[in-house]
C-alpha positions in Angstrom: 23.4 5.9 27.7 21.2 5.5 24.7 19.5 8.8 25.3 22.8 10.6 25.7 24.0 9.2 22.4 21.0 10.7 20.5 21.5 14.0 22.3 24.8 14.3 20.4 23.0 14.8 17.1 20.8 17.8 16.2 17.3 17.1 14.8 17.1 17.8 11.0 13.8 18.9 9.6 12.3 17.8 6.2 13.0 21.4 5.0 16.7 21.1 5.8 16.9 17.8 4.1 15.3 19.2 0.9 17.6 22.2 0.9 20.7 19.9 1.2 19.3 17.7 -1.7 18.7 20.8 -3.9 22.3 22.0 -3.3 23.6 18.5 -4.3 21.5 18.6 -7.5 23.6 21.6 -8.7 20.8 23.4 -10.4 18.7 20.4 -11.6 15.0 20.6 -10.8 14.1 18.7 -7.6 10.6 17.7 -8.8 11.7 16.6 -12.3 14.8 14.7 -11.1 13.7 13.0 -7.9 9.9 13.0 -7.7 8.3 10.0 -9.4 4.8 10.5 -11.0 3.0 7.1 -10.6 0.2 5.8 -12.7 -1.9 5.8 -9.5 -2.0 9.6 -9.4 0.4 9.8 -6.4 3.8 11.5 -6.6 6.5 9.5 -4.8 9.0 11.7 -3.0 12.7 10.8 -2.4 12.3 10.7 1.4 9.6 10.8 4.0 9.5 12.0 7.6 7.1 12.3 10.5 6.0 15.6 8.9 4.4 13.6 6.1 2.1 11.7 8.5 0.2 14.0 10.8 -2.1 11.1 11.9 -2.1 7.4 11.3 -5.2 5.4 10.2 -6.6 2.9 12.7 -6.2 -0.4 10.9 -6.9 -3.7 12.6 -4.7 -6.2 10.7 -4.7 -9.9 11.6 -2.0 -11.3 13.8 -1.1 -14.0 11.3 -1.9 -15.2 7.7 -2.9 -18.6 6.2 -1.0 -20.4 3.4 -3.9 -21.1 1.0 -4.2 -23.6 -1.8 -6.6 -23.1 -4.7 -8.2 -26.3 -6.1 -10.6 -26.5 -9.1 -13.1 -29.3 -8.3 -13.4 -31.3 -11.5 -14.9 -34.0 -9.3 -15.4 -34.2 -5.5 -13.2 -37.2 -5.1 -10.2 -35.7 -7.0 -10.6 -32.3 -5.3 -10.6 -33.9 -1.9 -7.5 -35.9 -2.7 -5.7 -32.8 -3.9 -6.8 -30.9 -0.8 -5.5 -33.6 1.6 -2.2 -33.7 -0.3 -1.8 -29.9 -0.1 -2.6 -29.9 3.6 -0.1 -32.7 4.3 2.5 -30.5 2.5 1.9 -27.3 4.4 -1.4 -25.7 3.2 -3.4 -24.1 6.1 -6.5 -23.2 4.1 -8.2 -24.6 1.0 -9.9 -22.5 -1.7 -12.3 -24.7 -3.7 -13.6 -23.5 -7.1 -16.8 -25.5 -7.7 -18.1 -25.3 -11.3 -21.5 -27.0 -10.9 -24.0 -28.4 -8.4 -22.9 -31.9 -9.6 -20.0 -31.8 -7.3 -21.1 -33.6 -4.2 -20.7 -31.4 -1.1 -20.6 -34.2 1.4 -17.8 -36.1 -0.5 -15.8 -32.9 -1.0 -15.7 -32.3 2.7 -15.3 -35.8 4.0 -12.0 -36.4 5.9 -10.8 -32.7 5.8 -9.2 -31.7 9.1 -11.6 -29.7 11.2 -9.3 -26.8 11.9 -8.6 -26.0 8.2 -10.1 -22.8 6.9 -12.2 -23.3 3.7 -13.2 -20.9 0.9 -15.9 -21.9 -1.6 -16.1 -20.1 -4.9 -19.3 -21.3 -6.6 -19.5 -20.6 -10.3 -23.3 -20.9 -10.1 -26.0 -19.5 -7.9 -27.9 -22.2 -6.1 -29.4 -21.7 -2.6 -30.1 -25.4 -2.3 -26.4 -26.3 -2.9 -25.3 -23.6 -0.4 -27.6 -25.1 2.2 -26.0 -28.5 1.7 -22.6 -27.0 2.2 -23.8 -25.2 5.3 -25.2 -28.5 6.7 -22.0 -30.5 6.2 -19.9 -27.7 7.8 -21.6 -28.0 11.1 -19.2 -28.6 14.0 -16.1 -27.5 12.2 -13.6 -25.5 14.2 -12.0 -23.8 11.2 -13.7 -20.9 9.4 -15.7 -21.4 6.2 -16.3 -18.7 3.6 -18.9 -18.8 0.8 -17.9 -16.3 -1.9 -21.2 -15.1 -3.2 -20.8 -12.0 -5.5 -23.7 -11.6 -7.9 -22.7 -8.0 -8.8 -19.2 -9.2 -9.6 -20.7 -11.8 -11.9 -22.5 -9.0 -13.8 -19.4 -6.8 -14.0 -17.2 -9.7 -15.3 -19.6 -11.3 -17.8 -22.1 -8.5 -18.6 -25.0 -10.7 -17.4 -26.6 -11.8 -14.1 -26.7 -15.5 -13.2 -30.4 -15.3 -14.0 -31.7 -11.8 -13.7 -31.5 -8.9 -11.2 -34.6 -9.9 -9.2 -34.0 -13.7 -9.1 -30.3 -13.3 -8.2 -31.1 -11.1 -5.3 -33.8 -13.4 -4.1 -31.4 -16.3 -4.3 -28.8 -14.3 -2.4 -31.3 -13.7 0.4 -32.1 -17.4 0.7 -28.4 -18.2 0.9 -27.9 -15.6 3.7 -30.9 -17.1 5.6 -29.3 -20.6 5.6 -25.7 -19.7 6.4 -25.3 -20.3 10.1 -22.1 -22.3 9.7 -20.4 -19.9 7.4 -18.1 -17.1 8.7 -19.0 -15.0 5.7 -21.3 -15.2 2.7 -21.0 -12.0 0.7 -17.8 -11.2 -1.2 -16.4 -8.6 -3.6 -13.9 -9.7 -6.3 -11.5 -6.7 -6.4 -9.1 -8.7 -8.6 -11.3 -8.0 -11.7 -10.4 -4.3 -11.6 -6.7 -4.8 -11.1 -6.4 -7.4 -13.9 -8.4 -5.2 -16.2 -5.9 -2.3 -15.7 -7.6 -0.1 -13.1 -5.2 2.0 -11.0 -5.1 1.4 -7.3 -7.5 4.2 -6.2 -10.0 2.9 -8.8 -9.6 -0.7 -7.5 -10.3 0.5 -4.0 -13.2 2.8 -4.8 -15.0 0.4 -7.2 -14.7 -2.4 -4.6 -16.2 -0.2 -1.9 -18.9 1.1 -4.3 -19.8 -2.5 -5.2 -20.0 -3.4 -1.6 -22.2 -0.5 -0.8 -24.8 -2.0 -3.2 -25.0 -5.0 -0.9 -25.1 -2.9 2.2 -28.0 -0.9 0.8 -29.9 -4.0 -0.2 -29.5 -5.7 3.2 -30.0 -2.5 5.2 -32.8 -4.1 7.2 -31.3 -7.6 7.5 -29.7 -7.8 11.0 -28.5 -11.4 10.5 -26.5 -10.5 7.4 -24.8 -7.5 9.1 -23.3 -9.8 11.7 -21.0 -11.5 9.2 -17.8 -9.9 7.8 -17.5 -9.3 4.1 -14.8 -11.0 2.1 -12.5 -9.3 -0.5 -10.7 -11.3 -3.2 -7.7 -9.1 -3.9 -5.0 -9.5 -6.6 -1.6 -8.0 -5.9 0.4 -6.3 -8.5 4.1 -5.5 -9.0 4.2 -2.0 -7.3 5.6 -3.3 -4.0 5.0 -0.5 -1.5 1.9 0.7 -3.3 0.4 -2.8 -3.0 1.2 -3.0 0.8 -0.6 0.4 1.2 -3.5 -0.8 -1.0 -4.4 -3.7 1.3 -4.1 -1.5 4.4 -6.2 1.2 2.8 -8.9 -1.3 1.8 -9.2 -2.5 5.3 -9.6 1.0 6.6 -12.1 2.0 3.9 -14.1 -1.1 4.6 -14.3 -0.5 8.4 -15.2 3.2 7.7 -18.1 2.4 5.3 -19.2 -0.6 7.3 -19.6 1.4 10.5 -21.9 3.8 8.7 -24.2 1.0 7.6 -24.1 -0.8 11.0 -22.3 -3.8 9.5 -19.5 -5.9 11.0 -16.3 -3.8 10.9 -14.0 -6.7 10.4 -13.5 -8.0 6.9 -11.7 -11.0 5.4 -9.0 -10.3 2.8 -7.9 -13.2 0.6 -5.0 -12.2 -1.7 -3.2 -13.8 -4.7 -0.9 -12.5 -7.4 -2.4 -10.6 -10.3 -2.4 -11.7 -13.9 -1.6 -8.2 -15.4 2.2 -8.5 -15.3 2.6 -12.3 -15.9 4.3 -13.4 -19.1 4.7 -16.6 -21.1 8.2 -15.7 -22.3 11.0 -16.0 -19.8 8.3 -17.5 -17.6 10.6 -18.3 -14.6 10.7 -14.6 -13.9 7.1 -15.0 -12.8 8.5 -16.8 -9.7 10.2 -13.6 -8.6 7.1 -11.5 -9.4 4.8 -13.8 -7.3 7.3 -13.8 -4.4 7.4 -10.0 -4.1 3.6 -9.8 -4.6 3.0 -12.3 -1.8 5.4 -10.3 0.4 3.3 -7.2 -0.3 0.2 -9.1 0.7 1.8 -10.3 4.0 3.1 -6.8 5.0 -0.2 -5.3 3.9 -2.1 -7.5 6.4 -3.9 -10.1 4.3 -5.8 -12.8 6.2 -5.0 -15.5 3.7 -2.6 -15.7 0.8 -2.9 -18.0 -2.2 0.1 -18.1 -4.5 -0.4 -19.0 -8.2 2.1 -21.2 -10.1 4.6 -19.5 -12.3 3.2 -21.2 -15.4 -0.5 -20.7 -14.7 -0.9 -18.5 -17.8 -0.1 -21.2 -20.3 0.1 -24.6 -18.5 -2.6 -26.8 -17.2 -2.8 -27.6 -13.5 0.3 -29.6 -12.6 1.9 -30.9 -9.4 5.3 -29.2 -9.9 3.9 -25.7 -10.4 1.5 -26.1 -7.4 4.3 -27.4 -5.2 6.7 -24.5 -6.0 3.9 -21.9 -5.5 3.1 -23.4 -2.1 6.7 -23.6 -1.1 7.3 -20.0 -1.9 4.7 -19.1 0.8 6.1 -21.7 3.2 9.6 -20.2 2.8 8.3 -16.8 3.5 6.5 -18.0 6.6 8.9 -20.6 8.1 12.3 -19.5 6.8 12.0 -15.7 6.3 10.1 -15.0 9.6 7.3 -13.2 7.9 4.9 -14.7 10.5 6.5 -13.2 13.6 5.0 -9.7 13.7 1.5 -8.5 12.9 0.8 -5.1 11.3 4.4 -4.7 10.6 4.0 -1.7 8.2 2.4 0.5 10.9 4.4 3.6 11.6 6.5 3.6 8.5 6.3 7.1 7.2 6.4 6.2 3.5 3.7 3.4 3.7 1.5 5.4 6.1 1.6 8.3 3.7 0.8 6.1 0.7 -2.0 4.5 2.7 -3.6 7.8 3.5 -3.2 9.2 0.0 -4.7 6.0 -1.6 -7.6 6.0 0.8 -8.3 9.7 0.2 -8.2 9.3 -3.6 -10.4 6.2 -3.4 -13.0 8.1 -1.3 -13.1 10.9 -3.9 -13.8 8.4 -6.7 -16.3 6.6 -4.5 -18.2 9.8 -3.9 -18.3 10.5 -7.6 -19.8 7.0 -8.2 -22.4 7.5 -5.5 -23.2 10.9 -6.9 -23.8 9.2 -10.3 -26.3 6.8 -8.7 -24.1 4.0 -7.4 -22.0 1.2 -8.7 -24.8 -0.6 -10.6 -26.0 2.5 -12.4 -22.5 3.6 -13.3 -21.7 0.1 -14.6 -24.9 0.0 -16.7 -24.0 3.5 -18.1 -20.5 2.2 -19.0 -18.8 4.9 -16.9 -16.8 2.5 -14.8 -15.7 0.5 -17.9 -14.6 3.7 -19.6 -12.5 4.9 -16.6 -10.8 1.5 -16.2 -10.0 1.5 -20.0 -8.4 4.9 -19.7 -6.1 3.7 -16.9 -5.4 0.4 -18.7 -4.4 2.4 -21.8 -2.0 4.6 -19.9 -0.4 1.5 -18.3 -0.2 -0.2 -21.7 1.5 2.8 -23.3 4.1 2.8 -20.5 4.8 -0.9 -21.2 5.0 -0.3 -24.9 7.4 2.6 -24.4 9.5 0.5 -21.9 8.8 3.0 -19.1 7.1 0.0 -17.4 9.5 -2.9 -17.7 8.8 -6.7 -17.6 12.2 -8.3 -17.6 12.5 -11.0 -20.3 9.6 -9.6 -22.3 10.0 -5.9 -23.3 13.5 -5.7 -22.0 16.5 -8.1 -21.8 14.4 -10.7 -23.7 16.0 -14.0 -24.7 15.5 -14.2 -28.5 16.2 -17.9 -28.4 13.1 -18.5 -26.2 10.5 -20.6 -28.0 6.9 -21.0 -26.6 4.8 -22.1 -29.6 4.9 -25.8 -28.6 4.6 -25.1 -24.8 1.1 -23.6 -24.8 -1.4 -26.0 -23.2 -3.8 -23.2 -22.5 -4.8 -20.2 -24.6 -3.0 -17.3 -22.8 -4.7 -14.4 -24.4 -8.0 -12.5 -23.9 -10.9 -14.5 -25.2 -13.7 -12.5 -26.7 -17.0 -14.3 -26.7 -19.6 -12.9 -29.0 -22.8 -13.1 -27.0 -25.6 -10.9 -26.0 -25.0 -9.1 -22.7 -27.0 -6.6 -20.6 -23.9 -4.3 -20.4 -20.3 -4.1 -21.4 -18.2 -6.6 -19.3 -15.0 -5.6 -17.7 -12.3 -7.6 -19.4 -9.0 -8.8 -17.9 -5.9 -8.5 -20.1 -2.2 -9.0 -19.5 0.1 -6.2 -20.5 2.4 -8.4 -22.7 -0.4 -10.1 -24.7 0.1 -8.1 -28.0 3.9 -8.4 -27.8 3.7 -12.1 -27.2 1.3 -12.7 -30.1 3.9 -11.0 -32.4 6.7 -13.1 -31.1 4.7 -16.3 -31.5 4.0 -15.3 -35.2 7.7 -14.7 -35.6 8.4 -18.2 -34.3 5.9 -19.6 -36.8 7.3 -17.6 -39.7 10.9 -18.7 -38.9 10.0 -22.3 -39.4 8.6 -21.6 -42.9 
């Protein structure tokens, strides 16, 4: 019966659809009227069909995703207490940021459920401390990830932890004593997004950075067995961000296969900072919700949502609870945990994935031709390219072509934030000697917000 029903309708080709649309436009130009030119160098058409996807990319997305809580370890006891509280209230993985080796590893892990996945972001490089963590993780059923990214440290700060030789030697020691970690090497792709890089740049620079590790460990068979981790921030461009995560997974498996590395990678995602605002801050709740949805549909392994007030408020229970509950609602009430690889086969997303992957590969080849990520970073080429993209995005925001509701459009003029700022919400420029120019993160609305804060101050005088 179903087959007979569909036989009643003739098939319509993409060409026929376009002809019908052009007739309805009554002389208006199709490309100017209906084709959107994105900042990512990809034109968005008004409709997509099977003709736009000649072949689909083989992408092995996870069957489910973990609700992840990020905790800054001021002390081991306090961090453990926060972790246990988060787990009790629905967190399925804990992401510890550890600022120094003074944080006792044994105390930090004592009493944590064995099945919980753990991520460790060390803000220092210490093989001895990593070995302690590895020891205390023995026997756990949950996965544990050590996020070691010495090249990312160089890109973000302009300096190594110590120097090139010492950092790589320490990394080798960490790899040698990592039997209880599921992964040791990571790439922080969020730096590029938060600095204003377009999506093809984010993908290509992440892969180029990863290739530096692959080349260094080319003869290390033990390192190749472990998957690499990506820390990925998600922006506001809903479908593009879905395609970005899918493209990253495909690009990784393609490059990893060439180097004989594990073709499975771990992707930990979280909302980006680029589009977050201090004015009309509740809108950040909507932004982070759609960004987490993009991460889910794109196939992230773990998702950490950030509080709506993270830009200007210190860590607080209310903000953390709301952020966690956003994910729990998506998972338990919105059925976002029922199907894996849900975006596969959608003509629009498949087309975006392929185009982003192709553009990223083009940029990646240019970086490799220039001597690789480290050489291009030292020459300032990568910084310059990101600045160009960031400038284009900033101009779109300033001209209201890129809209942040409550900030550059439909703003509440009665909003007052001067007395609400517990944290400095703007780019901090530290005058220090660096080996190279660091890649700096900056929110789109910073300059606008500074002017509004000045207006608040002047109105009091």
